SEPAMI-819887 format. One line per field, with one value per residue (C-alpha): x, y, z; residue number from 1. Coordinates in Angstrom, 1 decimal. Last residue first. Example, Ala and Ser with C-alpha at 12.3 -4.5 7.8 and 13.67 -1.06 7.14 Angstrom:
<kolvos>
x [13.7, 12.3]
y [-1.1, -4.5]
z [7.1, 7.8]
i [2, 1]
</kolvos>
This chain:
<kolvos>
x [108.7, 107.9, 109.3, 106.6, 108.3, 107.3, 105.8, 104.9, 103.2, 103.0, 99.9, 100.4, 97.3, 95.9, 98.8, 98.9, 100.0, 101.2, 102.2, 104.7, 105.7, 105.9, 102.6, 100.7, 102.1, 100.7, 100.9, 97.2, 96.9, 95.2, 94.5, 91.9, 91.8, 95.0, 94.4, 97.4, 96.1, 99.3, 99.7, 101.0, 98.6, 98.9, 97.3, 93.9, 91.8, 92.7, 90.7, 90.9, 88.6, 88.7, 85.4, 84.1, 85.3, 87.8, 84.9, 85.7, 85.9, 89.6, 88.9, 87.0, 90.0, 88.9, 86.8, 85.7, 87.9, 89.5, 92.7, 96.3, 98.7, 100.3, 97.7, 98.5, 97.0, 93.8, 91.4, 88.7, 85.9, 84.7, 82.0, 79.3, 78.8, 77.6, 81.0, 82.8, 84.3, 87.6, 88.6, 85.5, 85.4, 84.5, 82.2, 81.0, 80.4, 78.7, 76.2, 75.5, 74.9, 72.5, 70.4, 70.3, 69.3, 66.1, 65.6, 67.2, 65.3, 68.0, 70.2, 73.9, 75.7, 77.5, 74.8, 76.5, 79.3, 77.3, 78.9, 76.7, 73.9, 74.6, 75.9, 72.5, 70.4, 72.9, 72.6, 68.8, 69.2, 72.0, 69.6, 70.3, 73.6, 74.6, 71.3, 71.6, 75.1, 74.0, 71.3, 73.6, 76.1, 73.5, 72.6, 76.2, 76.7, 73.6, 74.9, 78.3, 76.7, 76.8, 77.6, 81.2, 81.8, 82.8, 86.0, 87.4, 87.5, 85.8, 87.0, 85.5, 87.2, 85.7, 89.0, 88.0, 87.3, 83.8, 83.3, 81.9, 81.2, 80.6, 81.5, 78.8, 79.8, 83.2, 82.0, 79.9, 82.7, 85.2, 82.9, 82.0, 85.7, 86.6, 87.6, 89.6, 89.1, 87.6, 90.2, 93.1, 91.7, 92.0, 95.1, 93.3, 95.4, 93.7, 90.4, 87.8, 84.6, 81.8, 78.5, 79.5, 78.8, 82.5, 83.5, 80.8, 81.9, 85.5, 84.4, 82.9, 86.3, 88.1, 85.8, 86.6, 84.7, 85.4, 87.5, 87.8, 90.6, 91.5, 87.9, 88.6, 86.5, 88.2, 91.7, 90.7, 89.0, 92.1, 94.4, 92.1, 91.8, 95.6, 96.2, 93.8, 95.0, 98.6, 100.9, 99.1, 96.6, 93.1, 92.4, 91.9, 90.6, 89.3, 90.5, 91.6, 91.4, 93.8, 93.4, 96.1, 95.7, 96.1, 96.7, 100.1, 101.4, 105.1, 104.6, 107.4, 106.2, 102.7, 104.2, 106.3, 103.3, 101.4, 104.3, 104.3, 100.6, 100.2, 96.6, 95.5, 96.5, 94.9, 95.8, 96.3, 94.8, 96.5, 95.0, 97.2, 96.5, 99.0, 100.4, 103.0, 104.4, 105.7, 109.3]
y [116.0, 113.5, 110.1, 109.4, 106.9, 103.2, 101.0, 97.3, 96.0, 92.2, 91.0, 87.5, 86.9, 90.4, 92.2, 95.8, 98.3, 101.8, 104.9, 106.7, 110.3, 113.3, 115.0, 113.0, 109.8, 110.5, 106.8, 106.2, 102.5, 102.7, 99.3, 99.0, 95.7, 96.1, 99.7, 102.1, 103.7, 104.0, 104.0, 107.6, 108.8, 112.3, 111.1, 110.4, 109.4, 105.7, 102.8, 99.1, 97.5, 94.3, 93.1, 94.1, 92.5, 95.3, 97.8, 101.1, 104.1, 104.7, 104.2, 107.5, 109.5, 111.5, 114.5, 115.8, 118.8, 119.5, 117.5, 118.4, 116.7, 113.3, 111.4, 113.3, 116.4, 116.9, 118.4, 120.7, 118.3, 117.2, 114.6, 114.0, 110.3, 110.6, 109.5, 112.2, 111.9, 112.8, 111.6, 111.2, 112.7, 109.8, 107.3, 109.5, 112.6, 110.5, 109.2, 112.8, 114.0, 111.1, 111.9, 115.6, 114.6, 113.0, 111.9, 112.0, 110.2, 107.5, 110.1, 110.8, 113.9, 116.5, 118.4, 121.8, 120.5, 121.0, 120.2, 117.7, 120.2, 120.7, 117.1, 115.8, 117.6, 116.7, 113.0, 113.1, 115.0, 112.6, 109.7, 107.2, 105.5, 108.1, 107.7, 103.9, 104.2, 106.6, 104.3, 101.3, 102.8, 103.2, 99.5, 98.4, 100.6, 99.2, 95.6, 96.7, 98.2, 102.0, 104.2, 103.1, 104.9, 103.1, 104.4, 107.1, 105.5, 102.3, 98.6, 95.9, 92.6, 89.4, 87.9, 88.3, 92.0, 93.5, 96.8, 100.1, 103.4, 101.8, 102.8, 104.0, 107.6, 106.7, 104.9, 107.8, 110.1, 108.2, 107.9, 111.6, 112.5, 110.3, 113.2, 114.7, 118.3, 117.6, 115.0, 117.2, 120.0, 117.6, 118.9, 119.9, 122.5, 125.4, 124.3, 124.0, 125.9, 123.6, 122.7, 122.8, 119.2, 118.4, 120.0, 118.1, 114.8, 115.6, 116.4, 112.9, 111.4, 113.8, 112.6, 109.0, 106.3, 102.7, 100.7, 97.2, 95.6, 93.0, 92.5, 93.8, 96.9, 97.5, 97.4, 99.6, 102.1, 102.2, 103.0, 105.6, 107.3, 107.3, 108.6, 111.5, 112.3, 112.9, 114.9, 114.3, 116.6, 115.2, 111.7, 108.1, 109.3, 105.8, 102.9, 100.8, 97.0, 95.3, 91.7, 89.2, 86.4, 87.5, 91.1, 90.1, 92.7, 92.3, 94.2, 96.6, 96.9, 97.8, 100.3, 102.0, 102.5, 104.0, 106.3, 107.5, 108.1, 110.1, 111.1, 111.1, 107.4, 107.0, 103.6, 100.2, 97.0, 94.0, 90.6, 87.8, 84.7, 81.8, 79.7, 82.2, 82.2, 85.7, 85.8]
z [91.7, 88.8, 89.5, 92.2, 94.4, 94.0, 96.7, 97.1, 100.2, 100.8, 102.5, 101.2, 99.0, 99.1, 97.5, 98.6, 95.9, 96.9, 95.1, 97.2, 98.0, 95.7, 96.6, 94.0, 95.5, 98.9, 100.0, 99.8, 100.6, 104.0, 105.6, 108.3, 110.2, 112.1, 113.1, 113.2, 110.0, 107.9, 104.1, 103.8, 106.4, 105.0, 101.7, 103.3, 100.3, 100.2, 101.7, 102.4, 105.1, 107.1, 108.3, 111.8, 115.0, 115.7, 115.7, 113.9, 116.3, 115.6, 111.9, 111.6, 112.8, 115.9, 116.6, 120.1, 119.9, 116.5, 115.8, 116.7, 114.3, 115.0, 112.9, 109.7, 108.3, 106.2, 108.7, 107.2, 106.6, 110.0, 110.0, 112.6, 113.3, 116.9, 118.3, 116.3, 112.8, 111.1, 107.6, 105.5, 102.0, 99.6, 101.3, 104.1, 102.0, 99.2, 101.7, 102.9, 99.4, 98.8, 101.8, 100.8, 97.3, 98.5, 102.1, 105.5, 108.2, 108.4, 109.8, 109.0, 110.0, 107.9, 106.1, 106.1, 103.9, 100.7, 97.4, 95.6, 94.6, 90.9, 90.7, 91.9, 89.4, 86.7, 87.5, 86.9, 83.6, 82.7, 82.8, 85.6, 86.4, 89.0, 90.7, 90.9, 92.3, 95.0, 96.3, 95.9, 98.2, 100.9, 100.6, 100.8, 103.9, 105.5, 105.1, 106.5, 109.5, 109.7, 112.7, 112.7, 109.4, 106.2, 104.5, 102.3, 98.8, 99.5, 99.7, 102.0, 102.9, 101.7, 100.6, 97.0, 97.5, 98.2, 96.5, 97.5, 95.7, 92.3, 88.8, 86.5, 86.5, 85.1, 82.0, 80.8, 81.7, 79.6, 76.6, 76.7, 76.9, 73.9, 71.7, 74.5, 75.5, 78.9, 79.6, 78.6, 80.9, 83.9, 85.8, 89.0, 90.8, 89.0, 90.5, 87.7, 88.4, 89.4, 87.9, 84.2, 83.4, 82.9, 86.1, 88.1, 86.5, 87.4, 90.9, 91.2, 90.2, 92.7, 95.5, 94.9, 92.9, 93.3, 90.9, 89.4, 87.4, 84.8, 83.8, 80.2, 80.7, 84.0, 82.5, 79.6, 82.0, 84.1, 81.2, 79.8, 83.2, 83.6, 80.1, 80.7, 84.2, 83.0, 85.3, 88.6, 90.2, 89.4, 88.3, 89.5, 92.9, 93.5, 95.7, 92.7, 92.8, 90.4, 89.1, 88.0, 85.5, 81.9, 83.1, 84.4, 86.8, 87.5, 90.8, 89.9, 86.2, 87.3, 89.8, 87.1, 84.9, 87.8, 88.7, 85.1, 85.1, 88.3, 87.4, 91.0, 91.3, 94.8, 96.2, 94.6, 96.0, 94.2, 93.6, 92.5, 90.3, 90.6, 87.8, 86.8, 90.3, 91.1, 92.3]
i [279, 278, 277, 276, 275, 274, 273, 272, 271, 270, 269, 268, 267, 266, 265, 264, 263, 262, 261, 260, 259, 258, 257, 256, 255, 254, 253, 252, 251, 250, 249, 248, 247, 246, 245, 244, 243, 242, 241, 240, 239, 238, 237, 236, 235, 234, 233, 232, 231, 230, 229, 228, 227, 226, 225, 224, 223, 222, 221, 220, 219, 218, 217, 216, 215, 214, 213, 212, 211, 210, 209, 208, 207, 206, 205, 204, 203, 202, 201, 200, 199, 198, 197, 196, 195, 194, 193, 192, 191, 190, 189, 188, 187, 186, 185, 184, 183, 182, 181, 180, 179, 178, 177, 176, 175, 174, 173, 172, 171, 170, 169, 168, 167, 166, 165, 164, 163, 162, 161, 160, 159, 158, 157, 156, 155, 154, 153, 152, 151, 150, 149, 148, 147, 146, 145, 144, 143, 142, 141, 140, 139, 138, 137, 136, 135, 134, 133, 132, 131, 130, 129, 128, 127, 126, 125, 124, 123, 122, 121, 120, 119, 118, 117, 116, 115, 114, 113, 112, 111, 110, 109, 108, 107, 106, 105, 104, 103, 102, 101, 100, 99, 98, 97, 96, 95, 94, 93, 92, 91, 90, 89, 88, 87, 86, 85, 84, 83, 82, 81, 80, 79, 78, 77, 76, 75, 74, 73, 72, 71, 70, 69, 68, 67, 66, 65, 64, 63, 62, 61, 60, 59, 58, 57, 56, 55, 54, 53, 52, 51, 50, 49, 48, 47, 46, 45, 44, 43, 42, 41, 40, 39, 38, 37, 36, 35, 34, 33, 32, 31, 30, 29, 28, 27, 26, 25, 24, 23, 22, 21, 20, 19, 18, 17, 16, 15, 14, 13, 12, 11, 10, 9, 8, 7, 6, 5, 4, 3, 2, 1]
</kolvos>
């Protein structure tokens, strides 16, 4: 039973607009906003039954310092949809957000969320992970580059959103500059699953760890140094909360696909799960 005198921190995986599962998970963990804090791994919206209510709920928690979130690829895609730079995918249930009276307020808040956060136990949290080719200090600096742009005037943000989708630039180099550099940084933080030893990303693979992978590519966390800080990440639904690496903790249970929504409690490493009630 939760001790009312103790503050707990929970890392919660990709909500994807699964509002009913989110409400059930908060009840399951006995979340107390007067003392507990939630850390969301991004992808707040997209393919669940109620992205609008989910986004509003998370914003309220963050605004009141009861939660923090990083940006995921679906969150950035929502910005691109709203600004007219990408045709809405029929699978993405975000029409209610775009039609809402508070849409502009929600998007203004969303674009100012970070790509990387340091948790109370000094572990790192991103949406997709931090590649082995970056130090933690470098990753923090690269995240700040994108965050500063996303917080700039909309004219600057629009220029980036219009060019954000380009999988041809798939390998990091410190020599990259301008919008190309920022696109690559976003790709690592929000789209990474497979990588090769040189840091090249592979964007097509979405299956689990038992599936055959493209030659020379491996899960990004298999190259992560065991001595590096602990990381929490979501994004890879097929992992269903498994990474097979003691320092890298995946909390995407594939809720939007009918599986689990996961909360990991930092203080005792306890994992809570609820099944998506909407199949």
